C-alpha positions as CSV (number, residue, x, y, z in Angstrom):
1,M,-17.8,-5.0,-106.5
2,E,-14.9,-6.6,-104.5
3,I,-14.9,-6.6,-100.7
4,K,-11.8,-7.8,-98.7
5,I,-12.6,-9.8,-95.6
6,P,-10.0,-10.7,-92.9
7,Y,-9.1,-14.4,-92.7
8,G,-6.2,-15.4,-90.6
9,K,-3.2,-13.2,-91.5
10,E,-4.6,-12.6,-95.0
11,K,-7.9,-11.6,-96.6
12,Q,-10.4,-13.3,-98.9
13,A,-11.9,-11.2,-101.7
14,L,-15.7,-11.4,-102.0
15,V,-17.0,-10.5,-105.5
16,L,-20.6,-9.4,-105.3
17,D,-23.2,-7.9,-107.6
18,E,-24.2,-4.5,-106.0
19,A,-27.8,-5.1,-106.9
20,C,-28.2,-7.6,-104.1
21,L,-26.1,-5.7,-101.5
22,N,-28.1,-4.2,-98.6
23,G,-25.0,-2.7,-97.1
24,V,-21.4,-3.0,-95.9
25,L,-21.4,-2.4,-92.1
26,L,-18.1,-0.9,-91.1
27,S,-16.9,0.8,-87.9
28,Q,-15.8,4.4,-88.4
29,I,-12.6,3.5,-86.6
30,E,-10.9,3.3,-90.0
31,D,-11.8,6.9,-90.7
32,Y,-10.3,8.1,-87.4
33,H,-6.7,9.2,-87.7
34,P,-5.1,10.7,-84.6
35,E,-2.3,13.3,-84.9
36,Q,-0.1,11.5,-82.4
37,T,1.8,8.3,-82.9
38,E,0.8,5.1,-81.1
39,S,3.5,5.5,-78.4
40,E,2.6,9.1,-77.9
41,L,-1.1,8.2,-77.4
42,V,-0.2,5.7,-74.7
43,A,2.3,8.1,-73.1
44,A,-0.3,10.9,-73.0
45,A,-2.9,8.5,-71.4
46,I,-0.5,7.4,-68.7
47,A,0.5,11.0,-68.0
48,N,-3.1,12.1,-67.7
49,P,-5.0,9.3,-65.9
50,E,-8.8,9.3,-65.3
51,G,-9.9,9.1,-61.6
52,S,-6.5,8.1,-60.3
53,D,-3.0,9.2,-59.3
54,K,-0.3,8.7,-61.8
55,L,1.2,5.2,-62.1
56,C,4.6,6.3,-60.9
57,Q,3.0,7.8,-57.8
58,L,1.0,4.6,-57.1
59,A,4.2,2.6,-57.3
60,V,6.0,4.6,-54.5
61,G,6.6,2.3,-51.5
62,K,5.0,-0.7,-53.2
63,Q,7.3,-3.7,-53.3
64,K,5.3,-6.5,-55.1
65,I,3.7,-5.1,-58.2
66,V,1.7,-7.2,-60.7
67,I,0.8,-6.1,-64.2
68,I,-2.0,-8.2,-65.7
69,A,-1.4,-8.6,-69.4
70,S,-3.7,-10.1,-72.0
71,D,-2.9,-13.5,-73.6
72,H,-2.3,-14.8,-77.1
73,T,-5.9,-14.5,-78.2
74,R,-6.0,-10.7,-77.9
75,P,-4.4,-8.3,-80.3
76,V,-3.3,-5.9,-77.6
77,P,-0.2,-3.9,-78.7
78,S,1.8,-4.9,-75.7
79,K,5.1,-4.0,-77.4
80,I,3.9,-0.4,-77.1
81,I,2.1,-0.5,-73.8
82,M,4.2,-2.7,-71.6
83,P,7.6,-0.9,-71.9
84,Q,5.9,2.4,-70.9
85,M,4.2,0.8,-67.9
86,L,7.4,-0.8,-66.7
87,K,9.3,2.5,-67.1
88,E,6.6,4.5,-65.3
89,I,6.5,2.0,-62.4
90,R,10.3,2.0,-62.0
91,R,10.3,5.8,-62.2
92,G,8.3,5.8,-59.0
93,N,10.0,2.8,-57.5
94,P,13.2,1.5,-59.1
95,D,13.4,-1.4,-56.7
96,A,9.9,-2.8,-57.3
97,E,9.5,-6.5,-57.8
98,I,7.4,-6.6,-60.9
99,T,5.6,-9.7,-62.2
100,I,3.7,-9.7,-65.6
101,L,0.7,-12.0,-65.1
102,I,-0.8,-13.4,-68.3
103,A,-4.6,-13.3,-68.2
104,T,-5.5,-16.5,-69.9
105,G,-8.9,-16.7,-68.3
106,F,-10.5,-20.0,-69.6
107,H,-8.1,-20.2,-72.6
108,R,-5.1,-22.6,-73.0
109,L,-1.8,-21.5,-71.6
110,T,0.3,-19.0,-73.6
111,T,3.5,-20.4,-75.1
112,R,6.9,-18.8,-75.0
113,E,6.8,-18.2,-78.7
114,E,3.5,-16.3,-78.3
115,L,4.9,-14.3,-75.4
116,V,7.9,-13.2,-77.6
117,A,5.5,-12.3,-80.4
118,K,3.5,-10.2,-77.9
119,F,6.2,-8.5,-75.9
120,G,9.5,-9.0,-77.8
121,E,12.6,-10.9,-76.8
122,T,13.9,-8.3,-74.4
123,I,10.8,-8.2,-72.0
124,V,10.4,-12.0,-72.2
125,D,14.1,-12.5,-71.3
126,Q,14.5,-9.8,-68.7
127,E,11.1,-9.6,-66.9
128,R,9.4,-12.1,-64.7
129,I,6.4,-13.5,-66.5
130,V,3.8,-15.9,-65.1
131,V,1.1,-17.5,-67.1
132,H,-2.2,-17.8,-65.2
133,D,-3.7,-21.2,-65.0
134,S,-7.4,-21.0,-63.9
135,G,-7.4,-24.8,-63.1
136,D,-4.4,-24.8,-60.8
137,D,-5.9,-24.5,-57.3
138,S,-2.5,-24.2,-55.6
139,S,-1.9,-20.8,-57.4
140,L,-5.4,-19.4,-56.4
141,V,-7.0,-17.8,-53.4
142,E,-10.6,-16.9,-52.5
143,I,-11.1,-13.2,-51.8
144,G,-14.9,-12.7,-51.7
145,T,-18.3,-13.6,-53.1
146,L,-19.6,-12.2,-56.4
147,P,-22.9,-10.5,-56.6
148,S,-24.0,-13.5,-58.6
149,G,-23.4,-15.6,-55.5
150,G,-20.3,-17.4,-56.9
151,A,-17.0,-17.5,-55.1
152,L,-14.5,-14.9,-56.2
153,I,-11.2,-16.8,-56.5
154,I,-8.2,-15.2,-58.2
155,N,-4.5,-15.7,-58.8
156,K,-2.5,-15.5,-55.5
157,L,0.1,-13.2,-57.1
158,A,-2.6,-10.6,-57.8
159,A,-4.2,-11.0,-54.5
160,E,-1.0,-10.6,-52.6
161,A,0.4,-7.7,-54.7
162,D,1.0,-4.4,-53.1
163,L,-0.1,-2.8,-56.4
164,L,-2.2,-4.5,-59.1
165,V,-2.4,-2.9,-62.5
166,S,-3.3,-4.1,-66.0
167,E,-3.0,-3.4,-69.8
168,G,-5.6,-4.3,-72.4
169,F,-7.8,-3.1,-75.2
170,I,-11.4,-2.1,-75.5
171,E,-13.7,-3.6,-78.2
172,P,-17.3,-4.5,-78.4
173,H,-17.9,-7.8,-76.5
174,F,-20.7,-10.2,-77.3
175,F,-22.0,-10.7,-73.7
176,A,-19.9,-8.4,-71.5
177,G,-20.8,-5.3,-73.5
178,F,-17.2,-4.3,-74.0
179,S,-13.8,-5.9,-73.4
180,G,-11.1,-4.3,-71.4
181,G,-11.0,-2.6,-68.0
182,R,-12.4,-4.8,-65.3
183,K,-12.2,-8.0,-67.5
184,S,-8.5,-8.2,-66.7
185,V,-9.5,-9.7,-63.3
186,L,-12.7,-11.7,-64.2
187,P,-12.3,-13.7,-66.2
188,G,-8.6,-12.8,-66.9
189,I,-6.9,-14.1,-63.7
190,A,-9.8,-15.8,-62.0
191,S,-10.4,-19.4,-61.1
192,R,-12.5,-21.6,-63.3
193,V,-15.0,-21.7,-60.4
194,S,-15.5,-17.9,-60.6
195,V,-15.6,-17.8,-64.4
196,L,-18.3,-20.6,-64.5
197,A,-20.5,-18.8,-61.9
198,N,-20.2,-15.5,-63.9
199,H,-20.8,-17.1,-67.3
200,C,-23.9,-19.0,-66.2
201,G,-26.8,-19.9,-68.5
202,E,-29.1,-17.5,-66.7
203,F,-26.8,-14.5,-67.3
204,I,-25.9,-15.4,-70.9
205,A,-29.7,-15.6,-71.7
206,H,-30.2,-12.2,-70.0
207,P,-31.4,-9.5,-72.5
208,K,-28.8,-7.1,-71.3
209,A,-25.9,-9.5,-71.9
210,R,-25.3,-8.3,-75.4
211,T,-22.8,-6.4,-77.5
212,G,-22.3,-2.8,-76.4
213,V,-24.6,-3.1,-73.3
214,I,-23.2,-2.2,-69.9
215,E,-26.1,-0.8,-67.9
216,G,-27.9,-3.7,-66.2
217,N,-25.6,-6.3,-67.6
218,P,-25.3,-9.0,-64.9
219,L,-21.9,-10.2,-66.2
220,H,-20.5,-6.7,-66.1
221,I,-21.7,-6.2,-62.5
222,D,-19.8,-9.3,-61.4
223,M,-16.7,-8.3,-63.3
224,L,-16.5,-4.7,-61.9
225,Y,-17.1,-6.1,-58.4
226,A,-14.2,-8.5,-58.9
227,A,-11.9,-5.8,-60.1
228,R,-12.7,-3.6,-57.2
229,T,-12.3,-6.4,-54.7
230,A,-9.0,-7.5,-56.2
231,K,-7.9,-3.8,-55.8
232,L,-7.1,-3.3,-59.5
233,A,-5.7,0.2,-59.1
234,F,-4.7,1.3,-62.6
235,V,-5.4,0.2,-66.2
236,V,-3.9,1.2,-69.5
237,N,-6.4,0.4,-72.3
238,V,-6.3,1.2,-76.0
239,V,-8.6,1.2,-79.0
240,I,-7.2,-0.2,-82.2
241,N,-8.1,-0.2,-85.8
242,S,-8.2,-3.2,-88.3
243,E,-4.5,-3.0,-88.7
244,K,-4.2,-3.5,-84.9
245,E,-2.8,0.1,-84.6
246,V,-3.5,2.2,-81.5
247,I,-5.8,5.1,-82.4
248,Y,-6.9,6.0,-78.8
249,A,-5.7,5.3,-75.3
250,V,-7.0,5.8,-71.8
251,A,-5.5,5.1,-68.4
252,G,-6.3,5.4,-64.7
253,D,-9.1,3.9,-62.6
254,C,-10.4,0.6,-64.0
255,D,-14.0,2.0,-64.3
256,A,-13.4,5.7,-65.0
257,A,-10.9,5.0,-67.8
258,H,-13.0,2.3,-69.2
259,I,-16.0,4.5,-69.4
260,K,-14.0,7.1,-71.3
261,G,-12.6,4.5,-73.7
262,R,-15.9,2.8,-74.4
263,T,-17.7,6.1,-74.9
264,F,-15.2,7.0,-77.6
265,L,-15.5,3.6,-79.2
266,E,-19.2,3.5,-79.1
267,K,-19.5,6.6,-81.2
268,L,-17.4,5.0,-83.9
269,C,-18.7,1.4,-84.0
270,K,-22.5,1.5,-83.7
271,V,-24.1,0.6,-87.0
272,K,-27.7,0.1,-88.1
273,A,-28.6,-2.8,-90.4
274,T,-31.4,-3.6,-92.7
275,P,-32.1,-7.4,-92.2
276,S,-30.7,-9.5,-95.1
277,D,-31.2,-13.0,-96.3
278,I,-27.4,-13.6,-96.2
279,V,-24.9,-11.9,-93.9
280,I,-21.1,-12.4,-94.4
281,T,-18.7,-11.6,-91.6
282,S,-15.4,-12.5,-89.9
283,N,-13.7,-12.4,-86.6
284,G,-11.3,-9.7,-87.7
285,G,-8.6,-12.1,-88.7
286,Y,-5.6,-13.1,-86.6
287,P,-5.3,-13.4,-83.7
288,L,-9.0,-13.4,-82.9
289,D,-9.9,-16.1,-85.4
290,Q,-7.6,-18.9,-84.3
291,N,-10.4,-21.2,-83.2
292,I,-14.2,-21.8,-83.5
293,Y,-14.8,-20.9,-79.9
294,Q,-13.6,-17.3,-80.4
295,A,-15.4,-17.0,-83.8
296,V,-18.8,-17.1,-82.1
297,K,-18.2,-13.5,-81.2
298,G,-18.1,-12.3,-84.7
299,M,-21.2,-14.4,-85.5
300,T,-23.3,-12.4,-83.1
301,A,-22.9,-9.3,-85.3
302,A,-24.3,-11.4,-88.2
303,E,-27.0,-12.7,-85.9
304,A,-28.2,-9.2,-85.3
305,A,-28.4,-8.5,-89.1
306,V,-29.7,-11.7,-90.6
307,K,-33.3,-12.5,-91.3
308,P,-34.8,-15.5,-89.4
309,G,-34.2,-18.6,-91.6
310,G,-31.4,-16.8,-93.5
311,V,-27.7,-17.7,-93.8
312,I,-24.6,-16.5,-92.0
313,I,-21.3,-17.0,-93.8
314,M,-18.5,-16.8,-91.2
315,L,-14.8,-16.5,-92.1
316,A,-12.5,-17.6,-89.3
317,K,-9.3,-19.6,-90.1
318,S,-9.5,-21.6,-86.9
319,N,-6.0,-23.1,-87.3
320,D,-6.2,-24.1,-83.6
321,G,-9.4,-26.1,-84.2
322,H,-12.4,-25.9,-81.9
323,G,-10.7,-24.0,-79.1
324,G,-12.3,-25.9,-76.2
325,A,-12.9,-29.6,-75.6
326,A,-16.0,-29.0,-73.5
327,F,-17.4,-26.6,-76.2
328,F,-16.8,-29.3,-78.9
329,N,-18.2,-32.1,-76.8
330,T,-21.4,-30.3,-76.1
331,F,-22.2,-30.2,-79.8
332,R,-20.9,-33.7,-80.4
333,D,-23.1,-35.2,-77.7
334,E,-26.3,-33.2,-78.1
335,K,-27.9,-32.6,-81.5
336,N,-31.1,-31.1,-80.3
337,L,-30.4,-27.4,-80.0
338,E,-33.7,-26.5,-78.2
339,R,-32.9,-29.1,-75.6
340,M,-29.3,-27.9,-75.3
341,L,-30.4,-24.3,-74.7
342,A,-33.0,-25.3,-72.1
343,G,-30.4,-27.3,-70.3
344,F,-28.1,-24.4,-70.1
345,V,-30.7,-22.0,-68.8
346,N,-31.8,-24.5,-66.1
347,T,-28.3,-25.2,-64.9
348,P,-27.7,-23.6,-61.5
349,R,-25.0,-20.9,-61.5
350,N,-22.5,-22.8,-59.5
351,E,-23.0,-25.9,-61.7
352,T,-22.1,-24.2,-65.0
353,I,-20.1,-26.5,-67.2
354,P,-16.9,-25.3,-69.0
355,D,-17.5,-23.3,-72.2
356,Q,-21.3,-23.7,-72.0
357,W,-21.7,-19.9,-72.6
358,E,-20.1,-20.2,-76.0
359,A,-22.2,-23.3,-76.9
360,Q,-25.3,-21.4,-75.6
361,I,-24.7,-18.4,-77.9
362,L,-23.8,-20.6,-80.9
363,A,-26.9,-22.7,-80.4
364,R,-29.0,-19.5,-80.3
365,I,-27.5,-18.3,-83.6
366,L,-28.0,-21.7,-85.2
367,L,-31.7,-21.7,-84.3
368,K,-32.0,-18.4,-86.2
369,A,-29.9,-19.0,-89.3
370,K,-27.9,-21.6,-91.2
371,V,-24.2,-21.1,-90.8
372,I,-21.6,-21.7,-93.5
373,Y,-18.2,-21.7,-91.9
374,I,-15.0,-20.9,-93.9
375,S,-11.9,-22.2,-92.1
376,A,-8.8,-24.4,-92.2
377,A,-10.4,-26.7,-89.5
378,P,-11.4,-30.3,-90.5
379,D,-14.8,-30.5,-92.2
380,E,-16.0,-33.2,-89.8
381,M,-15.3,-30.9,-86.9
382,I,-17.3,-28.1,-88.5
383,K,-20.2,-30.5,-89.1
384,E,-20.2,-31.6,-85.5
385,F,-21.1,-27.9,-84.7
386,Q,-24.1,-28.2,-87.1
387,M,-22.4,-25.8,-89.5
388,T,-21.6,-26.3,-93.1
389,P,-17.8,-26.2,-94.0
390,A,-16.4,-24.2,-96.8
391,K,-13.0,-22.9,-97.9
392,D,-13.8,-19.9,-100.1
393,V,-16.2,-17.0,-99.5
394,N,-17.5,-16.9,-103.1
395,A,-18.2,-20.6,-103.1
396,A,-19.9,-20.2,-99.8
397,L,-22.1,-17.4,-101.2
398,A,-23.2,-19.7,-104.0
399,M,-24.0,-22.4,-101.4
400,A,-26.1,-19.9,-99.4
401,R,-28.1,-18.9,-102.5
402,A,-28.7,-22.5,-103.4
403,Y,-29.8,-23.3,-99.9
404,L,-32.3,-20.4,-100.0
405,N,-33.2,-21.2,-103.6
406,N,-32.9,-17.5,-104.3
407,E,-30.3,-16.1,-106.7
408,A,-31.5,-12.6,-105.8
409,A,-31.1,-13.1,-102.0
410,T,-30.1,-9.8,-100.3
411,V,-26.7,-9.6,-98.7
412,T,-25.1,-7.6,-95.9
413,V,-21.4,-7.7,-95.4
414,I,-19.8,-7.0,-92.0
415,P,-16.0,-7.3,-92.8
416,D,-15.1,-7.4,-89.1
417,G,-17.9,-8.7,-86.9
418,V,-16.1,-8.0,-83.6
419,A,-15.5,-4.3,-84.5
420,V,-19.1,-3.2,-84.7
421,I,-22.2,-3.0,-82.5
422,V,-25.1,-3.9,-84.9
423,E,-28.4,-2.3,-83.9
């Protein structure tokens, strides 16, 4: 049989004997077809908010309004969401001073070209857009202390806004449970200091810091506290399918709307897996597979389905390379994975090093299974991460079978590793 797996803006075709196939794990999102158009879904959500007044009502009398928007690494359909949010705000307050604040979190700064691809020329040319820089202390201000004990420091524009709102999307998240909602503030527009405290080794190692888990998740507790303290008043979040189309939308209070959205998503994306010798997955293609750093997310789905000592085949184009210097340097400088993990867990919360959470999770995966990594990144870079480079999924499958010395090795395929919660 042939299975198409996302890779960059294209797909690779895996050809597989069904006799060795344990299963293809897919979200049921692809089977969900709403009667309304994407724009209609967003409009209906904005018109019927959860746990909040309407956005136009919130805007009345508010002069400085900030809309937090996701960055270039997130496939949020901002061309659909942002015009409606702007229109609704101006319906309540035509004279509002609106700033769109790009939530880069710990990522690199978003380019103008990426902003145009995200919003379109009209919004980029006509609206005030500021790209958040988590390392620019002059643009940040402390507003409290996180439950974890770290300082809560966020962008001044958000802290000084008369009304703070956000757009985003909800998907399974490999340590925050789900993306969206409260994550617009932390890590979205937070200082590196706050992100590091929240993403500490102790929290990442916590058994509740897993895909689809919210209750008792220490990272989520920090994130929701940050959103409340920053007075995030209204969110518009969507659920998208593999074609990046809106199939569901929620709006309103950052927690109430998020609960409704993730409840909907959870029913569609939970899957059960029979452990296999080889698990093949991806990061859902562009824009989520632009670097190795982001691809760790999809690998966690395979981690939950692969047998100990098995092989994970990961497809992620990674045209941006490693995605984080500190992330890369950790693997370049420390080859002993057990020692690396122990170091992370024993690092005090306020001494967390940049990107150690991604390194911590990748090291955990590598201790369970061999990883063959299909990408456009340099082979030597892939090898520094203790992964085996490859360019084609069928060649990678042959490599995996040779490594296991088992031509009959069982295979599970998870075409989009970030779209499912593997139980």
